[in-house]
DRENNUPA-211273 format. One record per residue (C-alpha): residue number from 1; residue in one letter; z, y, x negated. Coordinates in Angstrom, 3 decimals. Layout:
N
+-----+----+----------+----------+----------+
!   i ! aa !        z !        y !        x !
+-----+----+----------+----------+----------+
! NUM !  A !        Z !        Y !        X !
...
+-----+----+----------+----------+----------+
END
This chain:
447
+-----+----+----------+----------+----------+
!   i ! aa !        z !        y !        x !
+-----+----+----------+----------+----------+
!   1 !  X !   19.352 !   20.417 !   16.768 !
!   2 !  X !   22.573 !   21.220 !   14.926 !
!   3 !  X !   22.811 !   21.646 !   11.158 !
!   4 !  X !   26.151 !   21.157 !    9.415 !
!   5 !  X !   26.049 !   23.478 !    6.411 !
!   6 !  X !   29.261 !   22.223 !    4.810 !
!   7 !  X !   27.840 !   18.712 !    4.445 !
!   8 !  X !   25.635 !   17.111 !    1.809 !
!   9 !  X !   23.720 !   14.068 !    2.984 !
!  10 !  X !   21.554 !   13.601 !   -0.097 !
!  11 !  X !   19.378 !   15.405 !   -2.594 !
!  12 !  X !   15.689 !   16.184 !   -2.950 !
!  13 !  X !   14.746 !   16.852 !   -6.552 !
!  14 !  X !   11.459 !   18.000 !   -8.039 !
!  15 !  X !    8.663 !   15.459 !   -8.032 !
!  16 !  X !    9.710 !   13.541 !   -4.932 !
!  17 !  X !    6.302 !   13.040 !   -3.289 !
!  18 !  X !    4.134 !   11.162 !   -5.772 !
!  19 !  X !    1.075 !    8.936 !   -6.067 !
!  20 !  X !    0.560 !    5.268 !   -6.911 !
!  21 !  X !   -2.790 !    3.906 !   -8.124 !
!  22 !  X !   -4.341 !    0.605 !   -9.098 !
!  23 !  X !   -4.618 !    0.431 !  -12.877 !
!  24 !  X !   -8.390 !   -0.061 !  -12.685 !
!  25 !  X !   -8.523 !    3.531 !  -11.421 !
!  26 !  X !   -8.295 !    4.474 !  -15.093 !
!  27 !  X !  -11.668 !    2.948 !  -15.882 !
!  28 !  X !  -14.219 !    4.986 !  -13.871 !
!  29 !  X !  -13.774 !    8.531 !  -15.196 !
!  30 !  X !  -11.561 !    9.588 !  -12.274 !
!  31 !  X !   -8.531 !   10.297 !  -14.424 !
!  32 !  X !   -9.801 !   12.981 !  -16.772 !
!  33 !  X !   -9.143 !   16.613 !  -17.535 !
!  34 !  X !  -12.603 !   17.369 !  -16.109 !
!  35 !  X !  -11.879 !   16.179 !  -12.554 !
!  36 !  X !  -11.198 !   19.652 !  -11.180 !
!  37 !  X !  -10.913 !   18.525 !   -7.542 !
!  38 !  X !   -8.316 !   15.846 !   -8.238 !
!  39 !  X !   -6.412 !   18.211 !  -10.518 !
!  40 !  X !   -6.324 !   20.920 !   -7.845 !
!  41 !  X !   -5.099 !   18.457 !   -5.204 !
!  42 !  X !   -2.436 !   16.973 !   -7.468 !
!  43 !  X !   -1.216 !   20.487 !   -8.228 !
!  44 !  X !   -0.421 !   20.992 !   -4.533 !
!  45 !  X !    2.486 !   18.558 !   -4.934 !
!  46 !  X !    3.140 !   19.056 !   -8.656 !
!  47 !  X !    5.081 !   18.556 !  -10.759 !
!  48 !  X !    5.474 !   14.979 !   -9.584 !
!  49 !  X !    5.261 !   11.371 !  -10.728 !
!  50 !  X !    2.060 !    9.304 !  -10.797 !
!  51 !  X !    2.417 !    5.547 !  -11.030 !
!  52 !  X !   -0.401 !    3.470 !  -12.545 !
!  53 !  X !   -0.152 !   -0.273 !  -11.933 !
!  54 !  X !   -0.159 !   -2.274 !   -8.672 !
!  55 !  X !   -2.057 !   -5.561 !   -8.263 !
!  56 !  X !   -4.739 !   -4.709 !  -10.807 !
!  57 !  X !   -2.209 !   -4.131 !  -13.596 !
!  58 !  X !   -2.090 !   -7.895 !  -14.070 !
!  59 !  X !   -5.888 !   -8.074 !  -14.214 !
!  60 !  X !   -6.227 !   -5.487 !  -16.977 !
!  61 !  X !   -6.301 !   -6.095 !  -20.721 !
!  62 !  X !   -5.943 !   -3.656 !  -23.600 !
!  63 !  X !   -9.292 !   -3.445 !  -25.411 !
!  64 !  X !   -9.165 !   -0.260 !  -27.512 !
!  65 !  X !  -12.949 !    0.155 !  -27.785 !
!  66 !  X !  -13.610 !   -0.342 !  -24.040 !
!  67 !  X !  -15.626 !    2.343 !  -22.276 !
!  68 !  X !  -15.403 !    3.602 !  -18.655 !
!  69 !  X !  -17.559 !    1.894 !  -16.050 !
!  70 !  X !  -18.912 !    3.941 !  -13.154 !
!  71 !  X !  -20.523 !    1.436 !  -10.788 !
!  72 !  X !  -19.813 !    1.557 !   -7.074 !
!  73 !  X !  -17.311 !   -1.108 !   -6.110 !
!  74 !  X !  -17.083 !   -2.539 !   -9.620 !
!  75 !  X !  -14.304 !   -1.676 !  -12.028 !
!  76 !  X !  -13.755 !   -2.657 !  -15.616 !
!  77 !  X !  -10.599 !   -4.644 !  -16.300 !
!  78 !  X !  -10.562 !   -3.516 !  -19.932 !
!  79 !  X !   -8.401 !   -0.501 !  -20.742 !
!  80 !  X !   -9.514 !    1.467 !  -23.787 !
!  81 !  X !   -8.291 !    4.439 !  -25.754 !
!  82 !  X !  -10.752 !    6.684 !  -23.918 !
!  83 !  X !   -9.106 !    5.732 !  -20.591 !
!  84 !  X !   -5.655 !    6.626 !  -21.888 !
!  85 !  X !   -7.022 !    9.856 !  -23.381 !
!  86 !  X !   -8.412 !   10.846 !  -19.971 !
!  87 !  X !   -5.145 !   10.024 !  -18.240 !
!  88 !  X !   -3.278 !   12.153 !  -20.765 !
!  89 !  X !   -5.627 !   15.073 !  -20.102 !
!  90 !  X !   -5.112 !   14.725 !  -16.331 !
!  91 !  X !   -1.323 !   14.693 !  -16.699 !
!  92 !  X !   -1.458 !   17.706 !  -18.984 !
!  93 !  X !   -3.634 !   19.631 !  -16.516 !
!  94 !  X !   -1.347 !   18.921 !  -13.552 !
!  95 !  X !    2.066 !   18.944 !  -15.212 !
!  96 !  X !    2.790 !   15.510 !  -13.747 !
!  97 !  X !    4.401 !   12.523 !  -15.454 !
!  98 !  X !    3.160 !    8.939 !  -15.336 !
!  99 !  X !    4.785 !    5.550 !  -14.911 !
! 100 !  X !    2.395 !    3.436 !  -16.981 !
! 101 !  X !    1.894 !   -0.193 !  -15.946 !
! 102 !  X !    1.615 !   -3.065 !  -18.459 !
! 103 !  X !    0.221 !   -6.549 !  -17.745 !
! 104 !  X !    2.960 !   -9.120 !  -17.076 !
! 105 !  X !    0.969 !  -12.195 !  -16.049 !
! 106 !  X !   -1.092 !  -12.384 !  -19.272 !
! 107 !  X !    2.194 !  -12.802 !  -21.166 !
! 108 !  X !    0.774 !  -11.316 !  -24.375 !
! 109 !  X !    3.570 !   -9.291 !  -26.006 !
! 110 !  X !    1.437 !   -8.346 !  -29.009 !
! 111 !  X !   -1.375 !   -6.887 !  -26.890 !
! 112 !  X !    1.137 !   -5.176 !  -24.578 !
! 113 !  X !    2.940 !   -3.592 !  -27.514 !
! 114 !  X !   -0.331 !   -2.328 !  -28.964 !
! 115 !  X !   -1.287 !   -0.691 !  -25.648 !
! 116 !  X !    2.168 !    0.797 !  -25.186 !
! 117 !  X !    2.162 !    2.192 !  -28.703 !
! 118 !  X !   -1.123 !    4.018 !  -28.166 !
! 119 !  X !   -0.138 !    5.249 !  -24.674 !
! 120 !  X !    3.233 !    6.468 !  -25.944 !
! 121 !  X !    1.625 !    8.477 !  -28.727 !
! 122 !  X !   -1.091 !    9.938 !  -26.532 !
! 123 !  X !    0.858 !   10.717 !  -23.364 !
! 124 !  X !    3.875 !   12.208 !  -25.102 !
! 125 !  X !    6.169 !   14.075 !  -22.715 !
! 126 !  X !    3.869 !   13.177 !  -19.799 !
! 127 !  X !    5.024 !    9.556 !  -20.030 !
! 128 !  X !    7.903 !    8.702 !  -17.707 !
! 129 !  X !    8.152 !    5.087 !  -18.845 !
! 130 !  X !    6.533 !    1.656 !  -18.932 !
! 131 !  X !    6.581 !   -0.639 !  -15.890 !
! 132 !  X !    5.821 !   -4.272 !  -16.746 !
! 133 !  X !    3.903 !   -6.107 !  -14.046 !
! 134 !  X !    3.784 !   -5.736 !  -10.288 !
! 135 !  X !    5.790 !   -7.634 !   -7.685 !
! 136 !  X !    6.556 !  -10.420 !  -10.152 !
! 137 !  X !    8.665 !  -11.989 !   -7.407 !
! 138 !  X !    5.349 !  -13.553 !   -6.344 !
! 139 !  X !    5.164 !  -15.734 !   -9.455 !
! 140 !  X !    8.741 !  -16.819 !  -10.116 !
! 141 !  X !   12.441 !  -16.056 !   -9.926 !
! 142 !  X !   14.410 !  -13.684 !  -12.145 !
! 143 !  X !   16.959 !  -16.156 !  -13.509 !
! 144 !  X !   14.185 !  -18.685 !  -14.041 !
! 145 !  X !   10.815 !  -17.848 !  -15.601 !
! 146 !  X !   10.651 !  -14.093 !  -14.990 !
! 147 !  X !   13.528 !  -12.856 !  -17.127 !
! 148 !  X !   12.514 !  -14.421 !  -20.470 !
! 149 !  X !    8.884 !  -13.394 !  -19.999 !
! 150 !  X !    9.708 !   -9.808 !  -18.999 !
! 151 !  X !   12.169 !   -9.438 !  -21.852 !
! 152 !  X !    9.688 !  -10.850 !  -24.353 !
! 153 !  X !    7.151 !   -8.162 !  -23.438 !
! 154 !  X !    9.780 !   -5.403 !  -23.211 !
! 155 !  X !   11.271 !   -6.329 !  -26.575 !
! 156 !  X !    7.840 !   -6.248 !  -28.196 !
! 157 !  X !    7.204 !   -2.774 !  -26.782 !
! 158 !  X !   10.590 !   -1.492 !  -27.895 !
! 159 !  X !   10.152 !   -2.994 !  -31.363 !
! 160 !  X !    6.955 !   -0.934 !  -31.735 !
! 161 !  X !    8.216 !    2.138 !  -29.876 !
! 162 !  X !   12.031 !    2.139 !  -30.015 !
! 163 !  X !   12.395 !    5.308 !  -27.946 !
! 164 !  X !   10.151 !    4.111 !  -25.113 !
! 165 !  X !   11.697 !    4.165 !  -21.636 !
! 166 !  X !   11.440 !    1.193 !  -19.299 !
! 167 !  X !   10.938 !    1.162 !  -15.524 !
! 168 !  X !   11.028 !   -1.747 !  -13.098 !
! 169 !  X !   10.984 !   -4.298 !  -11.618 !
! 170 !  X !    8.357 !   -3.138 !   -9.034 !
! 171 !  X !    9.700 !   -5.679 !   -6.547 !
! 172 !  X !    8.452 !   -6.219 !   -3.019 !
! 173 !  X !   10.912 !   -4.792 !   -0.510 !
! 174 !  X !   12.351 !   -8.128 !    0.698 !
! 175 !  X !   13.255 !   -8.983 !   -2.909 !
! 176 !  X !   15.656 !   -6.081 !   -3.435 !
! 177 !  X !   18.564 !   -8.532 !   -3.682 !
! 178 !  X !   16.956 !  -11.539 !   -5.362 !
! 179 !  X !   14.996 !   -9.591 !   -8.008 !
! 180 !  X !   15.972 !   -5.915 !   -8.249 !
! 181 !  X !   19.730 !   -6.482 !   -8.186 !
! 182 !  X !   19.961 !   -9.076 !  -11.012 !
! 183 !  X !   17.207 !   -7.273 !  -12.962 !
! 184 !  X !   19.247 !   -4.067 !  -13.007 !
! 185 !  X !   22.395 !   -5.908 !  -14.087 !
! 186 !  X !   20.635 !   -7.682 !  -16.957 !
! 187 !  X !   18.494 !   -4.817 !  -18.260 !
! 188 !  X !   20.847 !   -1.843 !  -17.957 !
! 189 !  X !   21.495 !   -0.174 !  -21.279 !
! 190 !  X !   18.177 !   -1.420 !  -22.702 !
! 191 !  X !   16.212 !    1.825 !  -22.236 !
! 192 !  X !   15.902 !    1.090 !  -18.502 !
! 193 !  X !   15.868 !    4.534 !  -16.861 !
! 194 !  X !   14.514 !    3.896 !  -13.353 !
! 195 !  X !   14.423 !    1.098 !  -10.774 !
! 196 !  X !   11.310 !    0.675 !   -8.624 !
! 197 !  X !   10.616 !   -1.253 !   -5.447 !
! 198 !  X !    7.840 !   -1.371 !   -2.856 !
! 199 !  X !    7.807 !   -0.869 !    0.894 !
! 200 !  X !    5.178 !   -0.954 !    3.659 !
! 201 !  X !    5.956 !   -0.293 !    7.301 !
! 202 !  X !    3.764 !   -3.195 !    8.424 !
! 203 !  X !    0.720 !   -5.219 !    7.434 !
! 204 !  X !   -2.915 !   -4.946 !    8.467 !
! 205 !  X !   -3.955 !   -7.805 !   10.729 !
! 206 !  X !   -0.418 !   -8.730 !   11.715 !
! 207 !  X !    1.488 !   -7.864 !   14.927 !
! 208 !  X !    3.279 !   -4.962 !   13.228 !
! 209 !  X !    0.020 !   -3.329 !   12.079 !
! 210 !  X !   -0.051 !   -1.061 !   15.130 !
! 211 !  X !    0.690 !    2.531 !   16.117 !
! 212 !  X !    4.133 !    1.738 !   17.561 !
! 213 !  X !    5.352 !    0.669 !   14.113 !
! 214 !  X !    4.837 !    4.197 !   12.787 !
! 215 !  X !    6.640 !    6.009 !   15.611 !
! 216 !  X !   10.100 !    5.030 !   14.363 !
! 217 !  X !   11.499 !    3.767 !   11.069 !
! 218 !  X !   12.766 !    0.231 !   10.587 !
! 219 !  X !   16.527 !    0.691 !   10.324 !
! 220 !  X !   17.295 !   -3.013 !    9.953 !
! 221 !  X !   19.866 !   -3.771 !    7.258 !
! 222 !  X !   18.148 !   -7.068 !    6.456 !
! 223 !  X !   16.171 !   -7.365 !    3.233 !
! 224 !  X !   12.885 !   -6.852 !    5.127 !
! 225 !  X !   14.104 !   -3.675 !    6.839 !
! 226 !  X !   13.678 !   -0.225 !    5.350 !
! 227 !  X !   17.393 !    0.518 !    5.498 !
! 228 !  X !   18.253 !   -2.780 !    3.851 !
! 229 !  X !   15.683 !   -2.241 !    1.095 !
! 230 !  X !   16.858 !    1.304 !    0.356 !
! 231 !  X !   20.557 !    0.422 !    0.497 !
! 232 !  X !   20.207 !   -2.606 !   -1.772 !
! 233 !  X !   18.059 !   -0.790 !   -4.329 !
! 234 !  X !   20.335 !    2.235 !   -4.372 !
! 235 !  X !   23.378 !    0.004 !   -4.889 !
! 236 !  X !   21.670 !   -1.735 !   -7.818 !
! 237 !  X !   20.950 !    1.643 !   -9.423 !
! 238 !  X !   24.408 !    3.102 !   -8.830 !
! 239 !  X !   26.407 !    0.000 !   -9.742 !
! 240 !  X !   24.549 !   -0.407 !  -13.023 !
! 241 !  X !   24.400 !    3.237 !  -14.034 !
! 242 !  X !   20.599 !    3.479 !  -14.077 !
! 243 !  X !   20.093 !    7.105 !  -15.246 !
! 244 !  X !   17.365 !    8.189 !  -12.811 !
! 245 !  X !   18.354 !    5.936 !   -9.940 !
! 246 !  X !   15.374 !    4.480 !   -8.112 !
! 247 !  X !   11.966 !    5.367 !   -6.684 !
! 248 !  X !    9.990 !    3.674 !   -3.967 !
! 249 !  X !    7.297 !    3.148 !   -6.584 !
! 250 !  X !    4.648 !    1.887 !   -4.164 !
! 251 !  X !    4.606 !    2.487 !   -0.431 !
! 252 !  X !    2.445 !    3.309 !    2.536 !
! 253 !  X !    1.851 !    2.614 !    6.204 !
! 254 !  X !    0.370 !   -0.906 !    6.319 !
! 255 !  X !   -0.035 !   -3.409 !    3.493 !
! 256 !  X !   -3.546 !   -4.742 !    2.948 !
! 257 !  X !   -4.941 !   -1.251 !    2.273 !
! 258 !  X !   -4.042 !    0.135 !    5.682 !
! 259 !  X !   -5.505 !    0.205 !    9.178 !
! 260 !  X !   -8.540 !    2.351 !    9.922 !
! 261 !  X !   -7.685 !    4.895 !   12.628 !
! 262 !  X !   -3.958 !    4.823 !   11.859 !
! 263 !  X !   -3.388 !    4.917 !    8.100 !
! 264 !  X !   -5.986 !    7.676 !    7.801 !
! 265 !  X !   -4.886 !    9.523 !   10.961 !
! 266 !  X !   -2.322 !   12.208 !   11.785 !
! 267 !  X !    0.377 !    9.644 !   12.585 !
! 268 !  X !    0.397 !    8.616 !    8.903 !
! 269 !  X !    1.458 !   12.159 !    7.950 !
! 270 !  X !    4.184 !   12.333 !   10.604 !
! 271 !  X !    5.436 !    8.859 !    9.624 !
! 272 !  X !    5.246 !    9.836 !    5.943 !
! 273 !  X !    7.491 !   12.867 !    6.526 !
! 274 !  X !   10.099 !   10.648 !    8.182 !
! 275 !  X !    9.790 !    8.082 !    5.409 !
! 276 !  X !   10.304 !   10.626 !    2.626 !
! 277 !  X !   13.343 !   12.234 !    4.221 !
! 278 !  X !   14.895 !    8.878 !    5.110 !
! 279 !  X !   14.380 !    7.611 !    1.562 !
! 280 !  X !   15.970 !   10.759 !    0.143 !
! 281 !  X !   18.911 !   10.419 !    2.527 !
! 282 !  X !   19.489 !    6.942 !    1.084 !
! 283 !  X !   19.420 !    7.874 !   -2.572 !
! 284 !  X !   15.773 !    7.614 !   -3.608 !
! 285 !  X !   14.635 !   10.014 !   -6.331 !
! 286 !  X !   11.078 !    9.873 !   -5.005 !
! 287 !  X !    8.304 !    7.846 !   -3.412 !
! 288 !  X !    4.780 !    7.004 !   -4.557 !
! 289 !  X !    2.150 !    6.614 !   -1.843 !
! 290 !  X !   -0.401 !    4.017 !   -2.901 !
! 291 !  X !   -4.169 !    4.391 !   -2.899 !
! 292 !  X !   -7.382 !    3.354 !   -4.581 !
! 293 !  X !  -11.105 !    2.795 !   -4.214 !
! 294 !  X !  -12.910 !   -0.116 !   -2.605 !
! 295 !  X !  -13.436 !   -2.739 !   -5.291 !
! 296 !  X !   -9.957 !   -2.323 !   -6.704 !
! 297 !  X !   -7.523 !   -5.057 !   -5.678 !
! 298 !  X !  -10.290 !   -6.814 !   -3.723 !
! 299 !  X !  -13.048 !   -5.482 !   -1.495 !
! 300 !  X !  -11.128 !   -3.928 !    1.404 !
! 301 !  X !  -11.416 !   -0.135 !    1.773 !
! 302 !  X !   -8.245 !    1.801 !    1.000 !
! 303 !  X !   -7.730 !    3.405 !    4.400 !
! 304 !  X !   -4.260 !    4.648 !    3.444 !
! 305 !  X !   -5.176 !    6.603 !    0.307 !
! 306 !  X !   -3.766 !   10.136 !    0.486 !
! 307 !  X !   -6.889 !   11.272 !   -1.394 !
! 308 !  X !  -10.146 !    9.353 !   -0.913 !
! 309 !  X !  -12.493 !    8.888 !   -3.857 !
! 310 !  X !  -15.848 !    7.230 !   -4.487 !
! 311 !  X !  -17.028 !    6.543 !   -8.010 !
! 312 !  X !  -14.214 !    8.730 !   -9.267 !
! 313 !  X !  -15.229 !   11.708 !   -7.109 !
! 314 !  X !  -12.961 !   13.089 !   -4.363 !
! 315 !  X !  -14.645 !   12.634 !   -0.978 !
! 316 !  X !  -11.892 !   13.364 !    1.539 !
! 317 !  X !   -8.297 !   14.495 !    1.968 !
! 318 !  X !   -6.464 !   12.242 !    4.406 !
! 319 !  X !   -3.676 !   13.382 !    6.770 !
! 320 !  X !   -0.983 !   11.598 !    4.740 !
! 321 !  X !   -1.628 !   14.068 !    1.926 !
! 322 !  X !   -0.903 !   16.945 !    4.343 !
! 323 !  X !    2.492 !   15.360 !    4.980 !
! 324 !  X !    3.121 !   15.203 !    1.237 !
! 325 !  X !    2.247 !   18.895 !    0.864 !
! 326 !  X !    4.534 !   19.890 !    3.741 !
! 327 !  X !    7.388 !   17.904 !    2.208 !
! 328 !  X !    6.765 !   19.544 !   -1.168 !
! 329 !  X !    6.963 !   22.965 !    0.481 !
! 330 !  X !   10.470 !   22.132 !    1.695 !
! 331 !  X !   11.494 !   22.464 !   -1.931 !
! 332 !  X !   14.517 !   21.065 !   -3.745 !
! 333 !  X !   18.172 !   21.096 !   -2.814 !
! 334 !  X !   20.848 !   19.321 !   -0.795 !
! 335 !  X !   20.009 !   17.598 !    2.446 !
! 336 !  X !   22.339 !   18.633 !    5.248 !
! 337 !  X !   23.707 !   16.498 !    8.044 !
! 338 !  X !   21.780 !   17.111 !   11.260 !
! 339 !  X !   22.018 !   15.932 !   14.836 !
! 340 !  X !   19.050 !   16.191 !   17.156 !
! 341 !  X !   18.437 !   15.163 !   20.745 !
! 342 !  X !   15.123 !   15.473 !   22.542 !
! 343 !  X !   15.666 !   14.039 !   25.999 !
! 344 !  X !   16.472 !   10.666 !   24.467 !
! 345 !  X !   13.091 !   10.474 !   22.714 !
! 346 !  X !   13.513 !    8.507 !   19.482 !
! 347 !  X !   10.071 !    9.621 !   18.266 !
! 348 !  X !   11.437 !   13.132 !   17.629 !
! 349 !  X !   13.233 !   13.592 !   14.312 !
! 350 !  X !   14.740 !   16.548 !   12.478 !
! 351 !  X !   15.897 !   17.291 !    8.939 !
! 352 !  X !   17.412 !   20.200 !    7.026 !
! 353 !  X !   17.693 !   21.128 !    3.351 !
! 354 !  X !   19.778 !   23.861 !    1.691 !
! 355 !  X !   17.941 !   25.569 !   -1.156 !
! 356 !  X !   19.644 !   27.196 !   -4.133 !
! 357 !  X !   18.439 !   30.609 !   -2.908 !
! 358 !  X !   20.537 !   30.225 !    0.257 !
! 359 !  X !   17.668 !   29.543 !    2.639 !
! 360 !  X !   17.713 !   26.524 !    4.926 !
! 361 !  X !   14.481 !   24.591 !    5.367 !
! 362 !  X !   14.234 !   22.723 !    8.661 !
! 363 !  X !   11.593 !   20.123 !    9.545 !
! 364 !  X !   10.992 !   19.067 !   13.152 !
! 365 !  X !    8.756 !   16.018 !   13.601 !
! 366 !  X !    7.417 !   15.322 !   17.096 !
! 367 !  X !    5.521 !   12.027 !   17.294 !
! 368 !  X !    5.194 !   12.179 !   21.077 !
! 369 !  X !    1.491 !   12.595 !   21.833 !
! 370 !  X !    2.050 !   14.029 !   25.304 !
! 371 !  X !    5.242 !   16.062 !   25.448 !
! 372 !  X !    6.125 !   19.250 !   23.631 !
! 373 !  X !    9.673 !   20.002 !   22.491 !
! 374 !  X !   11.246 !   23.433 !   22.793 !
! 375 !  X !   13.816 !   23.143 !   20.032 !
! 376 !  X !   16.938 !   25.233 !   19.616 !
! 377 !  X !   18.059 !   24.898 !   15.997 !
! 378 !  X !   21.633 !   25.943 !   15.282 !
! 379 !  X !   21.965 !   26.404 !   11.501 !
! 380 !  X !   25.692 !   27.166 !   11.572 !
! 381 !  X !   25.497 !   30.739 !   10.265 !
! 382 !  X !   24.056 !   34.043 !   11.377 !
! 383 !  X !   20.262 !   34.099 !   11.059 !
! 384 !  X !   18.492 !   37.111 !    9.579 !
! 385 !  X !   14.939 !   35.829 !   10.013 !
! 386 !  X !   12.991 !   32.623 !   10.482 !
! 387 !  X !    9.350 !   31.684 !    9.992 !
! 388 !  X !    7.386 !   28.486 !   10.523 !
! 389 !  X !    4.205 !   26.652 !    9.613 !
! 390 !  X !    2.697 !   23.786 !   11.606 !
! 391 !  X !    1.084 !   20.461 !   10.693 !
! 392 !  X !   -1.074 !   19.446 !   13.632 !
! 393 !  X !   -4.510 !   18.444 !   14.893 !
! 394 !  X !   -6.848 !   20.086 !   17.357 !
! 395 !  X !   -6.895 !   18.552 !   19.921 !
! 396 !  X !   -3.418 !   17.051 !   19.587 !
! 397 !  X !   -3.712 !   13.347 !   18.870 !
! 398 !  X !   -1.709 !   10.935 !   16.761 !
! 399 !  X !   -4.938 !    9.132 !   15.885 !
! 400 !  X !   -6.854 !   12.268 !   14.898 !
! 401 !  X !   -8.706 !   11.879 !   11.602 !
! 402 !  X !  -10.342 !   15.304 !   11.653 !
! 403 !  X !   -9.248 !   18.736 !   12.799 !
! 404 !  X !   -6.017 !   18.456 !   10.804 !
! 405 !  X !   -4.450 !   21.740 !    9.687 !
! 406 !  X !   -1.340 !   22.803 !    7.801 !
! 407 !  X !   -0.364 !   26.462 !    8.131 !
! 408 !  X !   -3.539 !   27.012 !   10.136 !
! 409 !  X !   -5.997 !   25.651 !    7.580 !
! 410 !  X !   -7.470 !   22.408 !    6.359 !
! 411 !  X !   -7.184 !   21.297 !    2.758 !
! 412 !  X !  -10.576 !   21.021 !    1.103 !
! 413 !  X !  -11.666 !   18.056 !   -0.976 !
! 414 !  X !  -11.887 !   20.508 !   -3.877 !
! 415 !  X !   -8.215 !   21.349 !   -3.456 !
! 416 !  X !   -8.818 !   24.687 !   -1.734 !
! 417 !  X !   -6.380 !   25.655 !    1.009 !
! 418 !  X !   -6.702 !   29.052 !    2.712 !
! 419 !  X !   -3.446 !   28.907 !    4.610 !
! 420 !  X !   -2.386 !   31.557 !    7.109 !
! 421 !  X !    0.846 !   33.533 !    7.145 !
! 422 !  X !    3.824 !   31.764 !    8.779 !
! 423 !  X !    4.707 !   32.452 !   12.403 !
! 424 !  X !    7.818 !   34.550 !   13.050 !
! 425 !  X !   10.343 !   32.587 !   15.107 !
! 426 !  X !   12.653 !   33.972 !   17.786 !
! 427 !  X !   16.299 !   34.022 !   16.691 !
! 428 !  X !   19.656 !   34.568 !   18.360 !
! 429 !  X !   22.923 !   34.524 !   16.450 !
! 430 !  X !   22.955 !   31.280 !   14.474 !
! 431 !  X !   20.024 !   29.743 !   16.340 !
! 432 !  X !   16.255 !   29.649 !   15.979 !
! 433 !  X !   13.937 !   28.844 !   18.876 !
! 434 !  X !   11.060 !   26.625 !   17.714 !
! 435 !  X !    8.275 !   25.385 !   19.984 !
! 436 !  X !    7.012 !   21.995 !   18.753 !
! 437 !  X !    3.743 !   20.873 !   20.381 !
! 438 !  X !    2.898 !   17.197 !   20.873 !
! 439 !  X !    1.933 !   15.265 !   17.730 !
! 440 !  X !    3.119 !   18.038 !   15.441 !
! 441 !  X !    5.498 !   18.637 !   12.542 !
! 442 !  X !    6.980 !   22.073 !   11.929 !
! 443 !  X !    8.526 !   23.471 !    8.742 !
! 444 !  X !   10.907 !   26.364 !    9.417 !
! 445 !  X !   12.391 !   28.622 !    6.735 !
! 446 !  X !   15.646 !   30.192 !    7.877 !
! 447 !  X !   17.338 !   33.113 !    6.125 !
+-----+----+----------+----------+----------+
END
């Protein structure tokens, strides 16, 4: 691997690796300042952005007096002041900000404005902005029915809260040109601060819902390809001067709540690392990995949730979350141009980031389940020291769901993580020698 220090291939800013949740997640006492486990886990990637919305946003109604409902598999669709109060306490405890979803399908501007007014006052600086609806491309076209309805709700919100920020359009990936692009052009300058779009690598139950899909990224420039989606969304943000650019506001391995044995296995973490770096290299300001509990958005289990919960209680930390933590440890800075060759193996990827303190953070991602890689990393300047931590499973397996460690330790469902000291790496001149076992990602800090 060769790192070109004089180059800048993109930027990673604070808050890149975030969470997305169904809006009904607000109604079962999960999002409170008392949920110490969830707070501790969120802090491992904080400060970041939490998005509340998804399919259930259009099933939820603002009912100020509504109370939480803690019944397994059953979630209230009524959002009350107590739910917003709990969300505000959670954001305050973690230092995160929230993209707050508002019902689009109900088409009730008065009710939407009332909810937004209360949320704005309660969330304060923890509020990133309001996102109206979810994948509205499913119910119409932007120049047709969608634009007047969206603007009616947005105008009602802004009439009640003139300084509120707007986020959107939460479009499905293939609609980056037909929805996101005209949306950005029409709504720029109207308190629109961030574009959002959604991407899944494949879909449960379809031919692409398999392991092979997660070994490499979809670099198709078509609207259904990852590269096409990112390029189109970035162009819409840049061309229309959207202040914060765009986020992949909802994403994960396989649509339909994931595939058991893949979306909750080590490969999801290794794929997630690739996905985050690739998104950053193409202008994204962050990504939000989606999750939820069974009973939200239908009755399928959420196999792809980074953090599993039951009745609002954390029950497990999935491998994807380990990938988010590793990415967060890379820190912020400029991505550097890299070239990497591993005997022609396209399942090996490598990335580098220059921090403000002068250190270079290198990530090597080996998705080959059988072969190790002995990497020589040339960072383009004399190396003083280098150290590394490993994300892996014991035994090595892309489909491992247990035995996952990062820096030699598992992450507890209470947020505890008793990580070991980094390994010292062998160096020579401007190079670092890094052994990368099968099915392993390595984070190297080079000084």
